[in-house]
C-alpha positions as CSV (number, residue, x, y, z in Angstrom):
1,M,0.0,0.0,0.0
2,I,2.8,2.4,0.9
3,A,4.7,1.4,-2.2
4,L,1.6,2.1,-4.3
5,Y,1.2,5.5,-2.6
6,K,4.9,6.4,-3.4
7,D,4.5,5.4,-7.0
8,R,1.4,7.6,-7.4
9,F,2.4,10.6,-5.3
10,G,6.2,10.5,-5.5
11,E,6.8,10.3,-1.7
12,A,5.9,8.2,1.3
13,P,3.0,9.2,3.5
14,S,3.9,11.0,6.7
15,A,1.3,9.0,8.7
16,V,-0.8,5.8,8.2
17,L,-3.9,5.4,10.4
18,A,-6.0,2.3,10.7
19,L,-9.7,2.8,9.9
20,A,-12.6,0.8,11.2
21,G,-13.7,-2.1,9.0
22,D,-17.2,-2.5,7.5
23,G,-17.9,-6.1,8.5
24,S,-16.1,-7.5,5.4
25,S,-12.6,-8.9,5.2
26,R,-11.3,-5.7,3.6
27,A,-8.8,-3.6,5.6
28,Y,-8.7,0.2,5.4
29,R,-5.9,2.7,6.1
30,R,-5.8,6.5,5.9
31,L,-2.6,7.7,4.4
32,I,-1.7,11.3,5.1
33,G,0.9,13.1,3.0
34,S,2.2,16.6,2.5
35,G,0.0,19.5,1.5
36,D,-3.0,18.1,3.5
37,L,-3.2,15.2,1.1
38,S,-5.3,12.4,2.6
39,V,-6.0,9.1,0.8
40,V,-7.8,5.9,1.8
41,G,-6.0,2.7,1.1
42,V,-7.9,-0.5,0.8
43,M,-6.6,-4.1,1.0
44,G,-9.1,-6.5,-0.4
45,P,-8.3,-10.2,-0.3
46,D,-11.0,-11.1,-2.9
47,H,-9.6,-10.2,-6.3
48,E,-12.8,-10.6,-8.1
49,E,-14.6,-8.3,-5.7
50,N,-11.9,-5.7,-6.1
51,R,-12.2,-6.0,-9.9
52,A,-15.9,-5.3,-9.7
53,F,-15.5,-2.3,-7.5
54,L,-12.8,-0.7,-9.6
55,S,-14.6,-1.4,-12.9
56,F,-17.9,0.0,-11.6
57,T,-16.2,3.0,-10.1
58,R,-14.4,4.0,-13.3
59,A,-17.7,3.6,-15.2
60,F,-19.7,5.7,-12.7
61,R,-16.9,8.4,-12.6
62,G,-17.1,8.5,-16.4
63,I,-20.8,9.7,-16.2
64,D,-20.2,12.1,-13.2
65,L,-21.9,10.0,-10.6
66,P,-20.7,10.9,-7.0
67,V,-18.4,8.0,-6.2
68,P,-14.8,8.2,-5.0
69,E,-11.9,8.8,-7.4
70,V,-9.5,5.8,-7.8
71,Y,-6.0,7.3,-7.5
72,A,-4.1,4.0,-8.1
73,A,-4.6,0.3,-8.1
74,D,-2.5,-2.8,-7.8
75,E,-5.1,-5.4,-8.8
76,E,-2.6,-8.3,-8.6
77,G,-1.7,-7.3,-5.1
78,G,-5.3,-6.6,-4.0
79,V,-4.5,-2.9,-3.0
80,Y,-6.0,0.3,-4.2
81,L,-6.0,4.0,-3.2
82,L,-9.2,6.1,-3.1
83,E,-10.3,9.6,-2.6
84,D,-10.8,10.2,1.2
85,L,-14.5,11.0,1.7
86,G,-14.1,11.6,5.4
87,D,-15.6,9.6,8.3
88,T,-19.3,10.6,8.3
89,T,-21.8,8.2,6.9
90,L,-25.5,9.0,6.4
91,F,-26.2,6.6,9.3
92,D,-23.7,8.4,11.6
93,A,-25.3,11.8,10.8
94,L,-28.8,10.4,11.4
95,D,-27.7,8.7,14.7
96,E,-26.1,11.9,16.0
97,A,-29.1,14.1,15.0
98,R,-31.6,11.6,16.3
99,T,-29.8,11.6,19.7
100,A,-29.9,15.4,19.8
101,A,-33.6,15.2,19.0
102,G,-34.4,13.0,21.9
103,G,-34.9,9.8,19.8
104,E,-37.3,11.3,17.2
105,F,-36.4,11.2,13.5
106,P,-34.7,14.5,12.9
107,D,-36.2,16.9,10.3
108,S,-32.7,18.1,9.4
109,I,-31.8,14.7,7.9
110,V,-34.9,14.5,5.7
111,P,-33.5,16.6,2.8
112,V,-30.4,14.5,2.8
113,Y,-32.5,11.3,2.4
114,R,-34.4,12.9,-0.4
115,E,-31.2,13.8,-2.2
116,V,-30.0,10.2,-1.8
117,A,-33.3,8.9,-3.1
118,R,-33.1,11.2,-6.1
119,W,-29.5,9.9,-7.0
120,L,-30.5,6.2,-7.0
121,P,-32.2,6.2,-10.4
122,A,-29.1,7.7,-12.0
123,F,-27.1,4.7,-10.8
124,Q,-29.7,2.2,-11.9
125,I,-30.6,3.6,-15.3
126,R,-27.6,5.6,-16.5
127,G,-25.1,3.5,-14.5
128,G,-26.7,0.4,-15.9
129,R,-26.0,1.5,-19.5
130,V,-22.2,2.0,-18.9
131,V,-21.1,-0.6,-16.4
132,D,-19.4,-3.8,-17.6
133,F,-21.7,-6.5,-16.1
134,S,-19.1,-9.2,-17.0
135,A,-17.1,-7.7,-14.0
136,A,-20.0,-8.4,-11.6
137,Y,-19.3,-10.8,-8.8
138,P,-20.4,-13.4,-7.8
139,R,-23.1,-13.3,-10.5
140,D,-23.9,-10.8,-13.3
141,A,-27.7,-10.7,-12.5
142,F,-30.0,-10.9,-9.5
143,D,-31.7,-14.0,-11.0
144,R,-33.3,-17.1,-9.7
145,Q,-30.1,-18.4,-8.3
146,S,-29.2,-15.2,-6.6
147,I,-32.6,-14.9,-5.0
148,L,-32.4,-18.5,-3.8
149,W,-29.0,-17.9,-2.3
150,D,-30.5,-15.0,-0.3
151,L,-33.5,-17.0,0.9
152,N,-31.2,-19.9,2.0
153,Y,-28.9,-17.4,3.6
154,F,-31.9,-16.4,5.7
155,K,-32.9,-20.0,6.4
156,Y,-29.4,-21.3,7.4
157,H,-27.8,-18.3,9.0
158,F,-30.9,-16.9,10.8
159,L,-33.7,-19.4,11.2
160,K,-31.5,-22.4,12.1
161,L,-28.9,-20.5,14.2
162,A,-31.7,-18.6,16.1
163,H,-33.6,-21.9,16.5
164,V,-36.8,-20.6,14.8
165,P,-39.0,-23.7,14.1
166,F,-40.1,-24.3,10.5
167,N,-41.3,-27.0,8.2
168,E,-38.5,-27.3,5.6
169,A,-40.7,-28.7,2.7
170,R,-43.4,-26.1,3.1
171,L,-40.9,-23.3,3.5
172,E,-39.2,-24.4,0.3
173,Q,-42.5,-24.3,-1.5
174,D,-43.1,-20.7,-0.3
175,F,-39.6,-19.8,-1.4
176,E,-40.4,-21.0,-4.9
177,T,-43.6,-18.9,-4.8
178,L,-41.7,-15.8,-3.8
179,I,-39.0,-16.3,-6.4
180,E,-41.6,-16.6,-9.2
181,F,-43.3,-13.4,-8.0
182,L,-40.0,-11.5,-7.9
183,L,-39.0,-12.7,-11.3
184,G,-42.1,-11.0,-12.7
185,A,-40.2,-7.6,-12.5
186,E,-38.1,-6.2,-15.3
187,R,-34.5,-6.9,-14.3
188,D,-32.3,-5.2,-16.8
189,H,-30.9,-2.2,-14.8
190,F,-28.0,-1.8,-12.3
191,L,-28.9,-3.2,-8.9
192,Y,-26.6,-1.5,-6.3
193,R,-27.3,-4.4,-3.9
194,D,-26.4,-2.7,-0.6
195,F,-28.0,0.7,-1.0
196,Q,-28.3,1.7,2.7
197,S,-27.3,4.5,5.1
198,R,-23.9,3.1,6.0
199,N,-22.8,3.1,2.3
200,V,-23.5,6.8,1.8
201,M,-20.8,9.2,2.9
202,L,-21.5,12.8,3.6
203,K,-18.7,15.1,2.3
204,E,-19.3,18.8,2.9
205,G,-22.9,17.8,3.4
206,Q,-23.3,16.2,0.0
207,P,-23.9,12.4,-0.5
208,R,-21.1,10.3,-2.0
209,F,-21.7,6.6,-2.7
210,I,-19.5,3.6,-1.8
211,D,-19.7,-0.2,-1.5
212,Y,-21.5,-1.1,-4.8
213,Q,-19.1,-4.0,-5.6
214,G,-21.9,-6.5,-5.2
215,G,-23.8,-4.8,-8.0
216,R,-25.4,-6.7,-10.9
217,R,-28.4,-6.6,-13.3
218,G,-31.6,-6.6,-11.4
219,A,-35.0,-5.1,-10.5
220,L,-35.4,-1.4,-9.7
221,A,-37.4,-2.0,-6.5
222,Y,-34.7,-3.8,-4.6
223,D,-32.4,-0.8,-4.0
224,I,-35.1,1.6,-2.8
225,A,-36.4,-1.2,-0.5
226,S,-32.9,-1.5,0.9
227,L,-32.7,2.2,1.7
228,L,-36.2,2.6,3.1
229,Y,-36.1,-0.6,5.2
230,D,-32.5,-0.2,6.4
231,A,-33.1,-1.7,9.9
232,K,-31.3,0.5,12.4
233,A,-32.1,3.7,10.4
234,D,-35.7,2.9,11.5
235,L,-37.4,5.4,9.1
236,P,-41.0,6.3,10.1
237,A,-43.7,5.0,7.8
238,D,-44.8,8.5,6.5
239,L,-41.2,9.3,5.6
240,R,-40.8,6.0,3.8
241,A,-43.9,6.9,1.7
242,D,-42.5,10.4,1.0
243,L,-39.1,9.0,0.0
244,L,-40.6,6.4,-2.3
245,S,-42.6,9.0,-4.1
246,T,-39.4,11.2,-4.4
247,Y,-37.6,8.2,-5.9
248,L,-40.4,7.4,-8.3
249,D,-40.5,11.0,-9.5
250,A,-36.7,10.9,-10.1
251,L,-37.0,7.5,-11.8
252,A,-39.7,8.9,-14.2
253,E,-37.1,11.4,-15.4
254,E,-34.8,8.5,-16.4
255,T,-37.3,6.0,-17.8
256,S,-41.0,5.3,-18.1
257,V,-42.6,4.0,-14.9
258,D,-45.8,2.0,-14.2
259,R,-46.3,3.1,-10.6
260,E,-49.1,0.7,-9.9
261,S,-47.1,-2.4,-11.0
262,F,-44.0,-1.0,-9.2
263,H,-45.8,-0.8,-5.9
264,V,-47.1,-4.4,-6.2
265,L,-43.6,-5.8,-6.9
266,Y,-42.0,-3.4,-4.4
267,R,-43.6,-5.2,-1.4
268,G,-42.0,-8.5,-2.5
269,Y,-38.6,-6.9,-2.8
270,V,-39.0,-5.3,0.6
271,L,-39.6,-8.7,2.0
272,V,-36.6,-10.4,0.3
273,R,-34.3,-7.6,1.3
274,I,-35.4,-7.9,5.0
275,M,-34.8,-11.6,4.9
276,Q,-31.4,-11.1,3.3
277,A,-30.5,-8.6,6.0
278,L,-31.6,-11.1,8.7
279,G,-29.3,-13.7,7.2
280,A,-26.4,-11.2,7.3
281,Y,-27.2,-10.4,10.9
282,G,-27.2,-14.1,11.8
283,Y,-24.0,-14.8,9.9
284,R,-22.1,-11.9,11.4
285,G,-23.7,-12.2,14.8
286,F,-24.1,-15.9,15.5
287,Y,-21.4,-17.3,13.2
288,E,-18.7,-14.6,13.4
289,R,-19.6,-13.6,17.0
290,K,-20.0,-9.8,16.3
291,P,-22.8,-8.9,18.7
292,R,-23.5,-5.4,17.1
293,F,-25.1,-7.2,14.2
294,L,-27.6,-9.0,16.4
295,R,-28.6,-5.6,17.8
296,S,-30.2,-4.9,14.4
297,V,-32.6,-7.8,14.7
298,P,-35.3,-6.0,16.6
299,F,-35.5,-3.3,14.0
300,A,-35.8,-5.8,11.2
301,A,-38.4,-7.7,13.2
302,R,-40.5,-4.6,13.6
303,N,-40.3,-4.1,9.8
304,L,-41.6,-7.6,9.3
305,R,-44.4,-7.0,11.7
306,G,-45.5,-4.0,9.6
307,L,-45.4,-6.1,6.4
308,L,-47.4,-8.8,8.0
309,D,-50.0,-6.3,9.2
310,T,-50.6,-5.2,5.6
311,G,-50.4,-8.7,4.2
312,L,-47.7,-10.5,2.1
313,P,-47.8,-9.8,-1.6
314,V,-48.5,-13.5,-2.4
315,R,-49.8,-16.4,-0.4
316,M,-47.0,-18.1,1.5
317,P,-48.4,-19.7,4.6
318,E,-45.3,-21.3,6.1
319,L,-43.1,-18.2,5.5
320,E,-45.9,-16.0,7.0
321,R,-45.9,-18.2,10.1
322,V,-42.1,-18.1,10.4
323,L,-42.0,-14.3,10.0
324,G,-44.8,-14.0,12.5
325,H,-42.6,-15.9,15.0
326,I,-39.7,-13.6,14.4
327,A,-41.9,-10.5,14.8
328,A,-43.4,-11.8,18.0
329,A,-40.1,-12.9,19.5
330,W,-37.9,-9.9,18.6
331,S,-39.9,-6.8,17.6
332,A,-39.7,-5.4,21.2
333,P,-36.7,-3.2,21.9
334,D,-33.7,-4.9,23.5
335,T,-34.7,-8.4,22.4
336,A,-31.7,-9.2,20.2
337,P,-31.0,-13.0,20.1
338,S,-27.8,-14.4,21.6
339,H,-25.6,-17.2,20.4
340,P,-26.0,-20.6,22.0
341,G,-23.1,-23.0,22.8
342,L,-19.4,-22.7,22.8
343,T,-17.4,-20.7,20.2
344,L,-13.7,-21.3,19.9
345,H,-11.8,-18.3,18.6
346,L,-8.5,-19.1,17.0
347,F,-6.0,-16.2,16.3
348,S,-2.8,-16.1,14.4
349,F,-0.7,-13.0,15.1
350,S,2.7,-11.3,15.0
351,Y,4.4,-10.5,18.3
352,R,5.7,-7.3,16.6
353,R,2.1,-5.9,16.8
354,G,1.3,-7.2,20.2
355,Y,-1.3,-9.6,21.5
356,P,-4.8,-9.9,20.0
357,E,-7.6,-8.0,21.7
358,P,-10.1,-10.3,23.5
359,V,-13.3,-11.0,21.6
360,D,-15.5,-10.8,24.7
361,G,-15.5,-9.2,28.1
362,H,-13.8,-12.1,29.9
363,G,-10.3,-11.9,28.3
364,G,-8.0,-14.9,29.0
365,G,-7.5,-17.9,26.9
366,F,-4.3,-19.6,25.7
367,V,-1.4,-18.0,23.8
368,F,1.1,-20.4,22.2
369,D,4.5,-19.1,21.1
370,C,5.3,-20.9,17.8
371,R,8.8,-19.4,17.5
372,S,10.5,-22.6,18.7
373,V,9.4,-24.2,15.4
374,P,11.7,-23.6,12.4
375,N,10.7,-20.5,10.5
376,P,9.8,-20.8,6.8
377,G,10.1,-17.1,6.4
378,R,13.9,-17.3,6.5
379,E,13.9,-19.2,3.3
380,P,13.5,-16.9,0.2
381,E,11.1,-19.3,-1.6
382,Y,8.6,-19.1,1.2
383,R,8.7,-15.4,2.0
384,T,5.7,-14.5,-0.1
385,L,3.7,-17.6,0.9
386,T,1.6,-18.2,4.1
387,G,0.8,-21.1,6.4
388,L,-2.2,-21.8,4.3
389,E,-0.2,-23.0,1.4
390,P,1.0,-26.6,0.9
391,A,4.7,-25.8,0.4
392,V,4.8,-24.0,3.7
393,V,2.8,-26.8,5.4
394,D,5.3,-29.4,4.1
395,F,8.3,-27.3,5.3
396,I,6.8,-27.0,8.8
397,E,5.8,-30.6,9.1
398,R,9.2,-32.0,8.0
399,D,10.7,-30.9,11.3
400,P,10.3,-33.2,14.4
401,A,9.8,-30.1,16.6
402,T,6.5,-29.5,14.9
403,E,4.8,-32.7,16.1
404,A,6.1,-32.3,19.6
405,F,4.7,-28.8,19.8
406,W,1.4,-29.8,18.2
407,A,0.9,-32.7,20.6
408,S,1.1,-30.3,23.6
409,V,-1.2,-27.8,21.9
410,R,-3.7,-30.4,20.9
411,D,-4.0,-32.2,24.3
412,L,-4.3,-29.0,26.3
413,S,-6.8,-27.3,24.0
414,E,-8.9,-30.5,23.6
415,A,-9.1,-30.9,27.4
416,H,-10.3,-27.3,27.9
417,V,-12.8,-27.4,25.0
418,S,-14.3,-30.5,26.5
419,E,-14.6,-28.9,30.0
420,Y,-16.0,-25.6,28.6
421,V,-18.7,-27.5,26.7
422,R,-19.6,-29.5,29.8
423,R,-19.9,-26.3,31.9
424,G,-21.9,-24.4,29.4
425,F,-19.4,-21.7,28.6
426,E,-19.8,-19.7,25.5
427,S,-16.3,-18.5,24.5
428,L,-12.7,-19.8,24.5
429,T,-9.8,-18.1,22.8
430,V,-6.6,-19.8,21.6
431,S,-3.9,-17.7,19.9
432,F,-0.8,-18.6,18.1
433,G,2.0,-16.0,17.8
434,C,5.2,-16.0,15.7
435,T,7.5,-13.4,14.3
436,G,5.3,-12.0,11.6
437,G,1.9,-13.8,11.8
438,Q,2.2,-15.3,8.3
439,H,3.6,-18.8,8.4
440,R,3.9,-20.8,11.7
441,S,1.1,-19.2,13.6
442,V,-1.3,-19.5,10.6
443,Y,-0.4,-23.2,10.2
444,F,-1.2,-24.1,13.8
445,A,-4.4,-22.0,14.0
446,E,-5.7,-23.8,10.9
447,R,-4.6,-27.2,12.2
448,L,-6.3,-26.7,15.5
449,A,-9.4,-25.5,13.8
450,A,-9.6,-28.7,11.7
451,H,-8.9,-30.9,14.7
452,V,-11.6,-29.3,17.0
453,A,-14.2,-29.3,14.2
454,G,-13.7,-33.0,13.8
455,V,-13.7,-33.9,17.5
456,F,-16.4,-31.4,18.7
457,P,-18.9,-30.9,15.8
458,D,-21.2,-28.8,18.0
459,V,-18.5,-26.2,18.8
460,Q,-18.4,-23.2,16.6
461,V,-14.8,-22.5,15.4
462,R,-13.8,-19.1,14.2
463,V,-10.3,-18.5,12.7
464,H,-8.9,-14.9,12.7
465,H,-5.6,-14.3,10.9
466,R,-5.0,-10.9,12.3
467,E,-2.0,-10.0,10.1
468,E,-3.7,-11.1,6.9
469,P,-3.9,-7.5,5.6
470,Y,-0.1,-7.3,5.7
471,W,0.6,-10.5,3.7
472,P,2.8,-11.1,1.8
473,T,5.9,-9.6,3.6
474,R,7.9,-7.0,1.8
475,E,11.3,-6.5,3.4
476,T,12.2,-8.8,6.2
477,P,11.9,-12.6,6.8
478,D,8.7,-13.4,8.5
479,G,7.2,-16.4,10.3
């Protein structure tokens, strides 16, 4: 990232500051240079996702849509530099103003939301004409397969993990009914996919748009549903109606609109968007153990209750029963679900950057020092590889010291996991440290993850390679 900055601006940055992540695996840094230059660096491990973002951004910039400028990109290395849009999202501004207003939706934010709603058709219609949909990832259209993925995401990552009872055969029948209904919409425009308040930056009071790398061809109604039913934004019903009208007026300036048909299909897209969001909250909250995502569940549940009160757009009795269960269980404030059972958190890390932060309020856990095991990072052929790759695994396992170290780790960890399960504990952390957090610590974290998953199938195992944004190493031998 620093090398890319130097290539682009002719000097190294004077400061590099870590920025908060967005729930994805991307890592962000603010690079500050001379003359008040400030740039955001992004390290994205998914090359296809990076390709989609960069391709769409260049297309949008070409027709003057308000997205960040791309200053430089190393697509092979998974690093790119963007215009710094500041730190204030639309959600941040809303949250601050709502707090100042005593919890009421603040009038001062309404004009900003209207401006955002007016920009959306430009992305969908004009943007849809210029983007290269072959760069879309993971699919180029929000088609039957994409919708089914979202519905199964909801089923497996929310319903099952939250222990919501359902009849699988009847629910699948209702999924098919909903899919057929949604496919009745025209689906030949740009679908932003995650058009919500956290993906709108406010720079000098004006909206700028980010995080459209999941975009693809799709129906117009999906994105406005995403904005208006953004769970924690919690827009009042009368404002939703006003903003939908604002959006449709702007859409009519871009293309012909059958408002009656739009409203009918819109309700179905509101439903599928809420279900997709619940799947995401379940995945991030239950699976990845990030409690802030579960705190969005009551807001989504209240949105579901409102939909159920007006009736679903098509007859889906099992789905209606399931949604009614969610609305009844979690629509009251402070009723976010919690994760059942034990989660084992496994970290790899570099001692150069200190110990990992605890994932819960209890702290503790084991920390194993892997530096007694021979270091692949001292060998030139392994310096750009990691402990995930077969050549490094083979190098580590050739040395007898590895098995002796592993036996101690395995026996101690297995004994504690067994006892924690017996006593009903929810969290255990085991960390592996080495010189750079790239080879040995990664190898042992992955090996213990596979072992525990095989011995204790009911234990959730989460692996965190803390130094992954810094792979591969540049200058010094790592391990």
